[in-house]
Backbone as CSV, one residue per row, in Angstrom:
resi,resn,N_x,N_y,N_z,CA_x,CA_y,CA_z,C_x,C_y,C_z
1,UNK,0.864,-1.219,-0.052,-0.026,0.027,0.019,0.877,1.181,0.068
2,UNK,0.706,2.128,-0.911,1.416,3.300,-0.987,1.200,4.293,0.113
3,UNK,2.077,5.328,0.307,1.732,6.223,1.364,0.414,6.997,1.239
4,UNK,0.097,7.300,0.009,-1.115,8.128,-0.344,-2.394,7.135,0.016
5,UNK,-2.336,5.988,-0.473,-3.389,5.003,-0.201,-3.630,4.818,1.251
6,UNK,-2.337,4.704,1.966,-2.531,4.489,3.454,-3.054,5.675,4.115
7,UNK,-2.677,6.854,3.786,-3.184,8.039,4.392,-4.750,8.238,4.054
8,UNK,-5.190,7.950,2.887,-6.592,7.922,2.531,-7.427,6.895,3.423
9,UNK,-6.798,5.748,3.653,-7.352,4.760,4.424,-7.579,5.219,5.923
10,UNK,-6.482,5.773,6.318,-6.474,6.189,7.743,-7.552,7.295,8.060
11,UNK,-7.642,8.110,7.022,-8.585,9.335,7.309,-9.984,8.903,6.986
12,UNK,-10.226,8.137,6.026,-11.560,7.918,5.517,-12.195,6.573,5.805
13,UNK,-11.328,5.551,6.208,-11.837,4.282,6.429,-11.063,3.618,7.528
14,UNK,-10.916,4.292,8.754,-9.895,3.778,9.660,-10.335,2.486,10.251
15,UNK,-11.632,2.148,10.340,-11.963,0.960,11.056,-11.515,-0.231,10.197
16,UNK,-11.666,-0.172,8.866,-11.095,-1.336,8.163,-9.597,-1.191,8.024
17,UNK,-9.033,-0.132,8.114,-7.737,0.244,7.947,-6.923,-0.370,9.079
18,UNK,-7.367,-0.422,10.328,-6.640,-1.042,11.354,-6.493,-2.488,11.210
19,UNK,-7.538,-3.135,10.572,-7.479,-4.515,10.332,-6.405,-4.907,9.295
20,UNK,-6.242,-4.009,8.209,-5.223,-4.198,7.279,-3.818,-4.010,7.852
21,UNK,-3.752,-2.967,8.718,-2.413,-2.673,9.363,-1.864,-3.749,10.338
22,UNK,-2.801,-4.563,10.790,-2.545,-5.646,11.637,-1.540,-6.606,10.874
23,UNK,-1.739,-6.762,9.578,-0.948,-7.718,8.802,0.522,-7.103,8.479
24,UNK,0.680,-5.982,8.739,2.051,-5.484,8.537,3.088,-5.916,9.457
25,UNK,4.264,-6.092,8.977,5.430,-6.706,9.810,6.530,-5.546,9.568
26,UNK,6.468,-4.449,10.156,7.386,-3.368,9.897,7.899,-2.923,11.311
27,UNK,9.145,-2.394,11.264,9.713,-1.754,12.518,9.225,-0.295,12.624
28,UNK,9.586,0.203,13.821,9.207,1.709,13.912,10.076,2.596,13.030
29,UNK,11.306,2.083,12.798,12.167,2.804,11.944,11.544,2.921,10.457
30,UNK,11.016,1.836,10.012,10.510,1.739,8.739,9.196,2.665,8.569
31,UNK,8.413,2.528,9.615,7.221,3.399,9.666,7.559,4.926,9.636
32,UNK,8.577,5.191,10.461,9.090,6.484,10.575,9.509,6.971,9.141
33,UNK,10.504,6.320,8.643,11.066,6.747,7.336,10.092,6.733,6.140
34,UNK,9.299,5.750,6.084,8.372,5.618,4.959,7.079,6.228,5.021
35,UNK,6.737,6.686,6.251,5.260,7.284,6.425,5.298,8.556,7.198
36,UNK,5.739,8.542,8.397,5.734,9.764,9.292,6.619,10.868,8.741
37,UNK,7.794,10.510,8.500,8.746,11.550,8.024,8.351,12.248,6.788
38,UNK,7.807,11.566,5.750,7.294,12.289,4.539,6.113,13.217,4.795
39,UNK,5.206,12.663,5.740,4.022,13.497,6.039,4.438,14.704,6.836
40,UNK,5.462,14.487,7.714,5.890,15.760,8.519,6.617,16.714,7.555
41,UNK,7.182,16.242,6.538,7.852,17.237,5.586,6.757,17.876,4.732
42,UNK,5.687,17.167,4.429,4.562,17.936,3.873,4.018,19.063,4.718
43,UNK,3.853,18.759,5.981,3.316,19.689,6.933,4.332,20.882,7.088
44,UNK,5.668,20.560,6.970,6.701,21.663,6.919,6.406,22.659,5.851
45,UNK,6.193,22.143,4.608,5.933,23.009,3.489,4.584,23.741,3.623
46,UNK,3.664,23.130,4.078,2.327,23.797,4.238,2.380,24.844,5.397
47,UNK,3.133,24.564,6.438,3.311,25.580,7.533,4.007,26.843,7.029
48,UNK,5.072,26.466,6.310,5.997,27.663,5.776,5.004,28.435,4.862
49,UNK,4.236,27.798,3.966,3.351,28.554,2.987,2.314,29.322,3.812
50,UNK,1.685,28.809,4.878,0.680,29.444,5.664,1.244,30.504,6.525
51,UNK,2.196,30.193,7.307,2.617,31.217,8.315,3.757,32.181,7.690
52,UNK,4.308,31.692,6.683,5.489,32.580,6.171,5.164,33.296,4.868
53,UNK,4.233,32.788,4.037,3.910,33.435,2.832,2.560,33.898,2.471
54,UNK,1.627,32.939,2.847,0.190,33.158,2.415,-0.523,33.666,3.613
55,UNK,-0.865,32.708,4.566,-1.647,32.978,5.704,-1.323,34.163,6.459
56,UNK,0.021,34.487,6.716,0.367,35.429,7.462,0.099,36.863,6.824
57,UNK,-0.014,36.905,5.584,-0.447,38.097,4.875,-1.774,38.811,5.359
58,UNK,-2.612,37.862,5.924,-4.019,38.130,6.203,-4.030,38.175,7.765
59,UNK,-2.961,38.370,8.444,-2.944,38.577,9.862,-2.528,39.920,10.204
60,UNK,-2.719,40.368,11.383,-2.143,41.636,11.836,-0.804,41.842,11.614
61,UNK,0.030,40.962,12.125,1.480,40.965,12.059,2.008,40.871,10.522
62,UNK,1.330,39.913,9.847,1.794,39.763,8.395,1.397,40.820,7.432
63,UNK,0.218,41.354,7.600,-0.241,42.373,6.628,0.243,43.795,7.024
64,UNK,0.099,44.100,8.325,0.444,45.494,8.624,1.413,45.517,9.779
65,UNK,2.220,44.480,9.955,3.175,44.431,11.113,4.310,45.416,11.012
66,UNK,5.119,45.429,11.853,6.259,46.323,11.929,7.395,45.911,11.176
67,UNK,7.545,44.538,10.914,8.781,44.001,10.323,8.596,43.458,8.884
68,UNK,7.480,43.532,8.267,7.349,43.152,6.845,7.687,41.759,6.538
69,UNK,8.301,41.680,5.269,8.714,40.426,4.722,9.571,39.597,5.564
70,UNK,10.617,40.235,6.135,11.408,39.546,7.067,10.775,38.755,8.189
71,UNK,9.869,39.459,8.774,9.000,38.886,9.869,8.341,37.619,9.286
72,UNK,7.675,37.749,8.202,6.885,36.584,7.681,7.779,35.390,7.296
73,UNK,8.978,35.651,6.700,9.849,34.500,6.303,10.258,33.814,7.579
74,UNK,10.710,34.653,8.523,11.328,33.920,9.736,10.188,33.277,10.598
75,UNK,9.000,33.878,10.520,7.891,33.237,11.176,7.557,31.837,10.464
76,UNK,7.592,31.884,9.190,7.468,30.542,8.496,8.444,29.586,8.850
77,UNK,9.702,29.950,8.848,10.846,29.071,9.165,10.711,28.507,10.610
78,UNK,10.476,29.459,11.508,10.338,29.048,12.940,9.246,28.123,13.154
79,UNK,8.095,28.348,12.604,6.855,27.517,12.734,7.134,26.208,12.147
80,UNK,7.864,26.051,10.872,8.044,24.875,10.192,8.901,23.973,10.994
81,UNK,9.966,24.534,11.568,10.915,23.723,12.474,10.088,23.168,13.626
82,UNK,9.453,24.064,14.262,8.586,23.666,15.467,7.677,22.644,15.163
83,UNK,6.938,22.662,14.174,5.966,21.633,13.713,6.606,20.333,13.401
84,UNK,7.800,20.390,12.706,8.503,19.165,12.263,8.903,18.393,13.573
85,UNK,9.506,19.157,14.488,9.996,18.419,15.738,8.846,18.051,16.567
86,UNK,7.796,18.778,16.609,6.581,18.354,17.498,5.937,17.056,16.888
87,UNK,5.970,16.986,15.656,5.253,15.929,15.067,6.152,14.596,15.309
88,UNK,7.443,14.607,14.910,8.171,13.460,14.974,8.650,13.141,16.384
89,UNK,8.864,14.156,17.276,9.231,13.890,18.672,7.904,13.464,19.364
90,UNK,6.926,14.130,19.036,5.653,13.746,19.781,5.202,12.358,19.563
91,UNK,5.365,11.889,18.252,4.991,10.500,18.017,5.781,9.547,18.714
92,UNK,7.044,9.736,18.833,7.981,8.817,19.616,7.663,8.920,21.117
93,UNK,7.379,10.024,21.564,7.042,10.226,23.031,5.733,9.563,23.338
94,UNK,4.638,9.747,22.433,3.444,9.104,22.711,3.566,7.632,22.619
95,UNK,4.301,7.011,21.778,4.458,5.666,21.600,5.208,5.048,22.854
96,UNK,6.211,5.757,23.375,6.993,5.438,24.601,5.856,5.244,25.758
97,UNK,5.148,6.330,25.906,4.235,6.436,27.017,3.188,5.288,26.930
98,UNK,2.651,5.111,25.808,1.511,4.145,25.668,2.050,2.647,25.848
99,UNK,3.224,2.432,25.158,3.668,1.124,25.253,4.454,0.760,26.491
100,UNK,5.564,1.526,26.782,6.482,1.270,27.801,6.001,1.546,29.191
101,UNK,5.141,2.631,29.245,4.602,3.106,30.528,3.378,2.480,30.979
102,UNK,2.430,2.595,29.990,0.909,2.314,30.469,0.484,0.874,30.025
103,UNK,1.134,0.324,28.959,0.590,-1.056,28.582,0.607,-1.983,29.828
104,UNK,1.813,-2.084,30.442,1.990,-2.934,31.588,0.985,-2.715,32.639
105,UNK,0.684,-1.337,32.882,-0.157,-1.056,34.050,-1.634,-1.611,33.691
106,UNK,-2.073,-1.589,32.440,-3.458,-2.040,32.091,-3.356,-3.583,31.682
107,UNK,-2.167,-4.284,31.817,-2.275,-5.625,31.455,-2.258,-5.829,29.939
108,UNK,-1.854,-4.918,29.201,-1.774,-5.083,27.687,-0.336,-5.461,27.203
109,UNK,-0.318,-6.380,26.253,0.996,-6.885,25.778,1.746,-5.737,25.019
110,UNK,3.096,-5.633,25.425,3.872,-4.560,24.830,4.357,-4.997,23.502
111,UNK,4.338,-4.004,22.496,4.973,-4.282,21.239,5.191,-2.776,20.560
112,UNK,6.481,-2.254,20.945,6.652,-0.944,20.459,6.552,-0.647,19.040
113,UNK,6.898,-1.616,18.199,6.770,-1.337,16.719,5.310,-1.224,16.283
114,UNK,4.441,-1.999,16.839,2.990,-1.925,16.590,2.485,-0.621,17.211
115,UNK,2.860,-0.223,18.424,2.372,0.857,19.012,2.806,2.155,18.200
116,UNK,3.950,2.173,17.795,4.530,3.363,17.083,3.752,3.453,15.745
117,UNK,3.625,2.330,15.126,2.889,2.422,13.789,1.544,3.041,14.014
118,UNK,0.822,2.517,15.002,-0.499,3.102,15.327,-0.538,4.611,15.689
119,UNK,0.469,4.979,16.470,0.528,6.461,16.676,0.904,7.318,15.455
120,UNK,1.804,6.696,14.624,2.135,7.371,13.343,1.108,7.560,12.340
121,UNK,0.268,6.528,12.404,-0.993,6.652,11.499,-2.026,7.537,12.032
122,UNK,-2.077,7.739,13.379,-3.004,8.497,14.015,-2.590,9.999,13.759
123,UNK,-1.254,10.201,13.477,-0.795,11.566,13.386,-1.092,12.173,11.970
124,UNK,-1.698,11.391,11.071,-1.966,11.643,9.819,-2.727,12.996,9.629
125,UNK,-3.894,13.227,10.397,-4.573,14.591,10.352,-3.737,15.633,10.891
126,UNK,-2.924,15.303,11.875,-2.074,16.348,12.510,-1.108,16.911,11.499
127,UNK,-0.672,16.002,10.629,0.212,16.443,9.571,-0.514,17.185,8.409
128,UNK,-1.546,16.517,7.888,-2.093,16.929,6.611,-3.061,18.133,6.746
129,UNK,-3.713,18.316,7.873,-4.542,19.390,8.128,-3.865,20.704,8.260
130,UNK,-2.584,20.720,8.289,-1.812,21.874,8.268,-2.100,22.693,7.041
131,UNK,-2.643,22.095,5.999,-3.051,22.735,4.802,-4.056,24.016,5.105
132,UNK,-4.765,23.928,6.240,-5.564,24.884,6.605,-4.879,26.270,7.017
133,UNK,-3.636,26.079,7.370,-2.781,27.332,7.680,-2.483,28.082,6.370
134,UNK,-2.492,27.423,5.228,-2.163,28.008,4.005,-3.476,28.610,3.228
135,UNK,-4.517,28.553,3.991,-5.907,29.115,3.512,-6.143,30.337,4.284
136,UNK,-6.325,31.494,3.803,-6.566,32.665,4.630,-7.687,32.468,5.489
137,UNK,-7.544,32.857,6.738,-8.601,32.953,7.800,-9.148,31.405,8.170
138,UNK,-8.363,30.360,7.812,-8.853,29.071,8.037,-8.042,28.379,9.045
139,UNK,-6.859,28.886,9.404,-5.814,28.288,10.309,-6.425,27.822,11.609
140,UNK,-7.421,28.735,12.152,-8.002,28.483,13.404,-8.742,27.112,13.567
141,UNK,-9.239,26.688,12.348,-9.939,25.418,12.387,-9.037,24.082,12.572
142,UNK,-7.717,24.395,12.485,-6.773,23.265,12.590,-6.818,22.716,13.920
143,UNK,-6.973,23.558,14.987,-6.859,23.195,16.366,-8.102,22.343,16.738
144,UNK,-9.165,22.408,16.004,-10.342,21.621,16.261,-10.340,20.375,15.480
145,UNK,-10.109,20.544,14.067,-10.284,19.369,13.299,-9.044,18.350,13.496
146,UNK,-8.025,18.791,13.983,-6.804,17.914,14.293,-7.176,16.932,15.394
147,UNK,-8.132,17.237,16.141,-8.582,16.294,17.247,-8.994,15.018,16.648
148,UNK,-9.288,14.946,15.357,-9.668,13.685,14.725,-8.563,12.635,14.972
149,UNK,-7.303,13.050,15.223,-6.237,12.139,15.508,-6.621,11.226,16.742
150,UNK,-7.285,12.020,17.684,-7.629,11.263,18.874,-8.668,10.329,18.758
151,UNK,-9.699,10.602,17.755,-10.722,9.613,17.432,-10.041,8.419,16.701
152,UNK,-9.128,8.696,15.864,-8.437,7.575,15.180,-7.794,6.559,16.235
153,UNK,-7.220,7.259,17.280,-6.637,6.346,18.336,-7.700,5.562,19.033
154,UNK,-8.955,6.176,19.177,-10.006,5.373,19.834,-10.289,4.175,19.038
155,UNK,-10.540,4.384,17.628,-10.794,3.291,16.770,-9.663,2.180,16.823
156,UNK,-8.417,2.655,16.843,-7.292,1.795,16.761,-7.279,0.891,18.026
157,UNK,-7.493,1.502,19.217,-7.467,0.618,20.449,-8.673,-0.200,20.598
158,UNK,-9.800,0.313,20.040,-11.116,-0.466,20.131,-10.725,-1.842,19.372
159,UNK,-10.089,-1.715,18.164,-9.760,-2.906,17.326,-8.791,-3.790,18.085
160,UNK,-7.677,-3.059,18.640,-6.647,-3.908,19.249,-7.087,-4.600,20.523
161,UNK,-7.970,-4.054,21.196,-8.314,-4.626,22.471,-9.629,-5.567,22.401
162,UNK,-10.105,-5.708,21.247,-11.295,-6.468,21.058,-11.327,-7.891,21.593
163,UNK,-10.051,-8.587,21.320,-9.892,-9.870,21.644,-8.927,-10.091,22.761
164,UNK,-8.613,-8.970,23.431,-7.562,-9.113,24.557,-8.394,-9.480,25.882
165,UNK,-7.922,-10.382,26.517,-8.579,-10.821,27.860,-8.154,-10.164,29.122
166,UNK,-8.691,-8.874,29.038,-8.528,-8.142,30.322,-9.837,-7.479,30.711
167,UNK,-9.995,-7.020,31.930,-11.390,-6.513,32.260,-11.762,-5.238,31.435
168,UNK,-12.983,-5.061,31.127,-13.442,-3.985,30.315,-13.149,-2.659,30.882
169,UNK,-13.036,-2.554,32.282,-12.544,-1.330,32.831,-11.120,-0.856,32.523
170,UNK,-10.257,-2.053,32.323,-8.932,-1.691,31.976,-8.814,-1.320,30.422
171,UNK,-9.765,-1.925,29.633,-9.755,-1.639,28.248,-10.149,-0.058,28.012
172,UNK,-11.120,0.202,28.741,-11.551,1.608,28.716,-10.472,2.567,29.219
173,UNK,-9.796,2.176,30.356,-8.716,3.025,30.875,-7.518,3.204,29.874
174,UNK,-7.274,2.064,29.345,-5.955,2.052,28.440,-6.338,2.926,27.057
175,UNK,-7.620,2.808,26.689,-7.967,3.549,25.498,-8.012,5.124,25.795
176,UNK,-8.455,5.449,26.876,-8.541,6.831,27.235,-7.178,7.333,27.461
177,UNK,-6.306,6.649,28.210,-4.765,7.019,28.335,-4.108,7.251,27.012
178,UNK,-4.402,6.217,26.125,-3.772,6.287,24.782,-4.198,7.482,24.086
179,UNK,-5.413,7.789,24.087,-5.879,8.996,23.379,-5.229,10.236,23.953
180,UNK,-5.168,10.315,25.299,-4.632,11.476,25.926,-3.158,11.691,25.628
181,UNK,-2.478,10.577,25.697,-0.923,10.522,25.347,-0.641,10.973,23.964
182,UNK,-1.492,10.587,23.065,-1.300,10.983,21.647,-1.244,12.552,21.447
183,UNK,-2.337,13.089,21.891,-2.447,14.663,21.726,-1.534,15.383,22.527
184,UNK,-1.404,14.923,23.930,-0.606,15.588,24.830,0.928,15.543,24.465
185,UNK,1.372,14.491,23.985,2.769,14.376,23.481,3.192,15.306,22.430
186,UNK,2.282,15.522,21.504,2.538,16.503,20.410,2.613,17.904,21.014
187,UNK,1.654,18.368,21.880,1.638,19.701,22.391,2.619,19.930,23.489
188,UNK,3.117,18.879,24.126,4.239,18.873,25.091,5.605,19.247,24.389
189,UNK,5.802,18.486,23.361,7.063,18.886,22.533,6.987,20.249,21.976
190,UNK,5.802,20.504,21.540,5.568,21.883,20.956,5.801,22.967,21.985
191,UNK,5.221,22.768,23.185,5.390,23.680,24.217,6.850,23.845,24.779
192,UNK,7.557,22.807,24.814,8.908,22.794,25.312,9.790,23.604,24.340
193,UNK,9.570,23.377,23.067,10.492,23.992,22.174,9.995,25.407,21.637
194,UNK,8.863,25.843,22.072,8.316,27.098,21.576,9.098,28.201,21.952
195,UNK,9.583,28.359,23.222,10.296,29.465,23.772,11.670,29.498,23.163
196,UNK,12.510,28.456,23.165,13.926,28.565,22.599,13.777,28.823,21.171
197,UNK,12.924,28.299,20.371,12.823,28.663,18.942,12.398,30.020,18.585
198,UNK,11.464,30.536,19.556,11.083,31.875,19.347,12.123,32.886,19.757
199,UNK,12.986,32.487,20.796,14.117,33.392,21.089,15.089,33.437,19.843
200,UNK,15.321,32.286,19.237,16.201,32.217,18.067,15.646,33.060,16.986
201,UNK,14.222,32.977,16.863,13.550,33.740,15.728,13.676,35.330,16.016
202,UNK,13.560,35.785,17.222,13.617,37.185,17.448,15.059,37.680,17.321
203,UNK,15.987,36.778,17.671,17.401,37.140,17.451,17.679,37.328,15.974
204,UNK,17.139,36.428,15.199,17.268,36.533,13.712,16.596,37.744,13.142
205,UNK,15.406,38.116,13.848,14.587,39.231,13.420,15.469,40.513,13.423
206,UNK,16.105,40.650,14.542,16.828,41.935,14.842,18.163,41.999,14.386
207,UNK,18.892,40.769,14.191,20.330,40.756,14.013,20.792,40.224,12.642
208,UNK,19.854,39.528,11.950,20.218,38.946,10.597,20.320,40.201,9.537
């Protein structure tokens, strides 16, 4: 299955998609290199277009700000780097939390490769919905619609735990924790890197 077909399956037919993905025998490195990394690079381009060239022109700072084109370009670069690191770092952090930390707590068998693949596929809308930033006045919708990633994790864990012999309470708990870890990991990495990258950005703004 090509990356495009896989992304379409994840977005539009996730319930059947998880059944197909069960038959995959891939490592987390393969999923990263062949799926998540390319999607994160698509997000980088869309973020740069949106925050650096197109979308920012229709914002207060981009259209009538004090710093003009330099501000827009540096904003695009800063945001692109931030999103790239948050997507890839967040996916690995979420997989570690779900598999290494919480799987044992809820009595679920650990399998980091499978867990990372699930997380990476769930990150599909987080990557591709960045197209909204490249559409004037539409970027605000990203923060709501990207929550679809959490729903994808719900479908994934529902499928994974269907035949697992653990109490239903633990199934519910593990699913909720997995959903929380997915979204929290992305925004945690984003938050940690936001200040240092913006410090670099403002240094570039005034000294480049």
